C-alpha positions as CSV (number, residue, x, y, z in Angstrom):
1,X,-0.1,-0.3,0.1
2,X,3.0,2.5,0.4
3,X,2.9,2.8,-3.6
4,X,-0.2,3.7,-3.8
5,X,0.1,6.5,-1.0
6,X,3.2,7.3,-2.9
7,X,1.5,7.7,-5.8
8,X,-1.4,9.5,-4.2
9,X,1.3,12.1,-2.6
10,X,2.9,12.9,-5.9
11,X,-0.2,13.5,-7.8
12,X,-1.3,15.9,-4.9
13,X,2.2,17.6,-4.9
14,X,1.9,18.1,-9.0
15,X,-1.4,19.5,-8.7
16,X,-0.4,22.0,-6.4
17,X,2.2,22.7,-8.8
18,X,-0.2,23.4,-10.9
19,X,-2.2,25.7,-9.0
20,X,0.9,27.7,-7.8
21,X,1.5,28.1,-12.0
22,X,-1.8,29.5,-12.8
23,X,-1.7,31.6,-9.6
24,X,1.6,33.0,-10.8
25,X,0.7,33.6,-14.2
26,X,-2.4,35.3,-13.3
27,X,-0.1,37.9,-10.8
28,X,2.3,38.6,-13.9
29,X,-0.7,39.0,-16.3
30,X,-2.1,41.7,-14.0
31,X,1.6,42.9,-13.4
32,X,1.7,43.5,-17.4
33,X,-1.7,44.8,-17.6
34,X,-0.6,47.4,-14.9
35,X,2.3,48.4,-16.4
36,X,0.9,48.8,-20.1
37,X,-1.5,50.9,-18.2
38,X,1.2,52.9,-17.0
39,X,3.2,53.3,-20.5
40,X,0.2,54.1,-22.4
41,X,-0.7,57.3,-19.4
42,X,3.0,58.5,-20.0
43,X,2.5,58.4,-24.0
44,X,-0.4,60.4,-23.2
45,X,1.1,62.6,-21.4
46,X,3.8,63.1,-23.7
47,X,1.5,63.4,-26.7
48,X,-0.2,66.5,-24.8
49,X,2.8,68.2,-23.8
50,X,3.8,67.9,-27.7
51,X,0.7,69.4,-28.4
52,X,0.5,72.3,-25.9
53,X,4.0,73.2,-27.2
54,X,2.9,73.6,-30.7
55,X,-0.2,75.5,-30.3
56,X,0.1,79.1,-31.2
57,X,0.1,81.4,-28.8
58,X,1.3,79.3,-25.8
59,X,4.0,79.4,-23.5
60,X,5.0,82.9,-24.9
61,X,4.7,85.1,-22.2
62,X,4.1,84.6,-18.4
63,X,1.2,87.0,-16.2
64,X,3.3,87.9,-13.3
65,X,1.1,90.7,-11.9
66,X,-2.0,88.6,-10.8
């Protein structure tokens, strides 16, 4: 019976490893999604700054008298 218990133990260990791998993949996907969102936001910020700098009449004068 020791061999049956050993096989059952190995099957349980394999199943636990598979569940852990699935959890690791899910966490990695979430991290990748978050990094993509941050990258997209950075690109939008840069594009917005470029549009403002190209707008005529902006950025030339600063009102310092209030």
